[in-house]
Steps between C-alpha positions, in 0.01 A plus 500: 500500500640841398400823680640850518509775762578869500870574577601769754618737221250410237481219250384148553695225676439141394411259777529195274621201712440231233757224551758506214541214255700201627486633856740784414768281351677694222828515309606830651496361854679191374771706331555722805533198729743329261723803449508561878631147563757517214647814652552319835870422502473270808241287336686471179820399687342213692291376202756526225855570618506257795388189303763581238771525763392165649507335161863595440602408854340153504507394131825304546315243716448168334223245561262281306236734356317252282442611140711816539822598666545648850519854361156456340351381825657793688383746230139384533518522876647843527279648229202353690634648822519840339142465376384395846665803660369735228141392559528507877689830542288681242177395665629564848546867402146549616644534852683818391192624318296454819757690701511787252123526478483407130272201573266725692485739208417220257213385720342845461479434127256254326791261457386155626714285716503216245629742229773618740616143574491397135713807416753393765512144371540606135778746590679227706474249217638759250799575725567131555569452129813715535708260724381206290619652174830630641600181688400275210690715255818503709460129589476389144793726409720346767464130457147396611347251259185291498234402245331810362154375581594434864642852533190661347280294735716611798473865400122494465446303819729733690327810373145383567578302812700784667179707516421292800742722695307808391220385736760445768640845461153657511424313824826617655448859380149520646602325824814686604594867518741633231805508728467123563344364180810493278733369766264219584436431136873476417567245778180308417588472129848362577361242743226397265745468210722266698201312632345465155808367333586809295859510621548130561518273190215254510729218393684528830186529712503280803175312573427687824565836339277406205211420740539836661531691174166370372321712755670833400346742250781505244539121474234433239603779254874422546446128433287565195751747357774230522271218377636515143846425631425276804180325389131517596495249785282636773334765289164451676662618823630814321154590372344440842771719660445785254119496523503465879735793556321708234180466700670565834708805389233642268236469776725660751581793266126564434406473869780737610407744224139510616605539862735784402229667293253469785714724713457801272 
């Protein structure tokens, strides 16, 4: 419904509060969010530079990597780690936005919560492509080799699967204040990466560690990304792990967003 009223200095003021199309989701907001993240040097360091450094430090290690060599396994792992961190850290930026009052300003607009969360996830997924491309490019240039189809599969699985950490980042961002969110997130991502087998070659997994890893949120995506090299044995567990954690983390992010919104 559109109405008008007389302004204090003459002229009509529109009181139209019709909800915008797509809940307020638009390319301008998406572009602004993306450019803001790309200008964040700290985020770019931990998502792109650090995985590259790790690759060159550890690529001399040798172990049975199935259809590819050890460098290929390490390349997939570190690219995936960069994508995980990109998704989590980008989404966790809501903690800073809350502290600065930007989230409060957005809630005064017709922008719906669902459009806001979708924007965050899309920006996170776009940023996560960068470490994947950089690490794969350098890895292939410096000795990593595996069947092309397996590498393409690993890239796609890593890109899509790493979005799971966007939900984790949103949950942390809505749960903790800005001065604590990034510190907690950094420690949590390192612990989860070790627990999920990102840094530990699956061929050298011990049985006890493998049983523990199955319950961690990065295990399913990591295992599926390496499946072309190591085989598909146990794939049903990977799918169950991914779906289960997607429900848990996604549900937590939505609930915490609603709780945070209710305080305004």
